[in-house]
N, C-alpha and C positions, 0 to 999 in steps of 0.2 A: 847573396852567396852564389858564386859561380859553380856551375855543374860541369863535371868532366864528361865530355861527349866522346864516346869511343865507337868508331864504325864497326869494330869487331863485335861489340856488344849488340849492335843492331842485328848483325847476321846471326849471332847466337840466339837472340830472341826470335828471329824469323825462322831459324831452323827448328826451334822448340815449338813454335806455332805450327809449322809444317808437320812435324811429327804428331802433334796433337790432332790435327785434322785427319791425318792418315789413320791414326788409331780410332778416331770416331767413325771413319768410313768402314774400317775393318769390323767395327762393332755393329754395323748395320745402319748407321746414320749417313746414308748416301748423300744427303744434301751438304755434308761437310766438304765434299770434293769441290763444290762451287767456290769455296774460299781459295783453294789451290789454283783453280782456273783463273779466278779474278787476279790473283797475285802474279801469275806467270804468263798469262795469255799474251800480253803485249810484248814481253821480252822474247818469248818463243817465236812469235810471229816475226819480230825484227830479225832474229837469228835466221829463221827459215828464208825470209826475203833476201837476206844478204848471201845465203848459201845457194839459193836457187835463181834469184834474179827475176822472179815472176810472182806477181801479187796473188793470183788465184792458186798457183801451186803452193805458195807459202801458207796461204789460208788453209788449204787442204792438209798440208804437212802438220801444222800446229794442231788442227782439230784431230787428226788421226793420232798424233802423239798423246793428246789428252785421253782419247778413247782407249788406246792401248795401255796407257798408264793406269787408268781406272780398272780395266779388265785384269791387269796383272798386279794390282795393288798388294795382293797377298805375297808376291815375290820381292817386294821392296825390303831392302836391308836397312833397318833402323840405325845402323852404324854409319850410314852414308847420308849425304845431304840429299834431300828430295830433288832440288834443282839439278844436281849432277846426274841423278838417275833419269829424270825426265828429259834432260838435255841429250843424253845418249839415245834415248828413244826417238827424239826429234831428229837427230843427225841420221839415224838409220832410215827414218821416213824420207828425209831429203835425198839420201842416196838411192832409195828405191824409186823415187819420183824421177830423179835424173836418169837412172838406168832405163826406165820405162818410157822416157820421152820419145816421141817420134822425131825423126830428123827434121830440122827447120829448113825451109826454103829460103834462099837468098832474096833480099829485097831488090826489086827491079830498079835499075839505075835511073830510069826515066820516071819514077814515081814523083808526082808533083809535091813540092814542099809546102808546108803550111805557112801562112802569112803571119809569122811571129816576129817580134823585134829581134835584131841581131844578138843583143846581149842575152836574151832568154834562150835563144838557139845555142849560143856558145856555152852557156851554163849547162844546158841539157846535154850537149855533146860531151862536155867535161865529165858530168856525172855518169854518162853512158860508158865512157872510156874507163873510168875508175871501176865501175861495176863489172865491166868485161874483164879488166885486169884481175880483180878479186876473184871472179869466177874461174879464171884461168890458173889460179894458184892450186897446187896440190892441197887436199883437204886439211892436212896437218897445219899448213900455214894459213889457209883461209879461216879456219876455226879461231886461231889466236887473234887474227886481225878483227874478225867480227866481234868476238867476245870483249876485246880490249877497246876498240874504237866505236862500236855501235851499241854495245850493251853496257859499256863502261865498267866492266868488272876489273877488280884489282888483279895483280899478278898471282897473289895467293888464291883468290877465288877461281881464277882460270886454272891454276894448278889443281885445285880440288875437283873442279868440274871435269877436266880432261884426265885426271888421275895420273899426272906426270909431275916431276919435281919443278919447283919454281924456276930453277936454272934452265930447264928445258923450255919452259914457257918463254923466258927472256931470249933465249937463243933462237927459238922458232920465230918470235916476233921480230927480232932483228933481221933474220934472213927473209922473212915475209916482206918487211918494209923495203929491203934492198931489192928484192925481186920485183915488187910493185913499182918502185921508182924506175928500174931498168925498163920494165914493160911500158910504162907511161912515157918515158923518154923516147922509146922506139916508136910508139904510136904517134907521138908529136912530130917526130922526124918524117913520118910518112905523109903528114898532112900539110 
C-alpha cells in the first residue's frame, strides 16, 4: 500500500514538535531547548554565513541567536512558527555584527598567490564573486536568495518566515536574481 507523503505534513509535525519543546522549556525543562538547537543550528549557521560572508561571525551570530531566543522564550508567540521567530533574531544579530565591523583593509596587490591549480583558483574566484554579489544585495533581496537557494525553503515557508505574502517573495526573488546576474556580468567584464 502506497503512503501519501506530504511535505506540508512534515512541517506541521515539526512545528508541533517545536511548540512542545518550547512548552517544556517554559515549564522548567531547560534541556528541551537542546532539541531546538540541534534542529536549527546548521540552518541558522548557513543563513548567517550567507548574510555575513565570514565563518567566525556566522558562528557567533548563530550562537547569539540561540542564547537570545532562550533568554526571551517567554515572549515567543505560539501562533507563529518557531523557525520564523528565531530567524528574525538571527537576522538582527547579523545586522548588528555588520554594523559593528571595523573597516577592512584592502589586500595588497603584491601579495604572493598560493600555488593551487588553476581550476581550483577559478572555482574559488567564482564563489568569491557570487558571495560578494550576494552580500552587495539589499537585505530584503539577500534574505530571499539565501532562504531559497542555500536553505532550500519553499516560497510558502519563506513567506511565513519573512511574514510577507508569497507574491512578494516571488517578486523579490526575481528581482534579486536579476540584480545578481547583472552584478556578476559586470564583475566578469572587469576581469
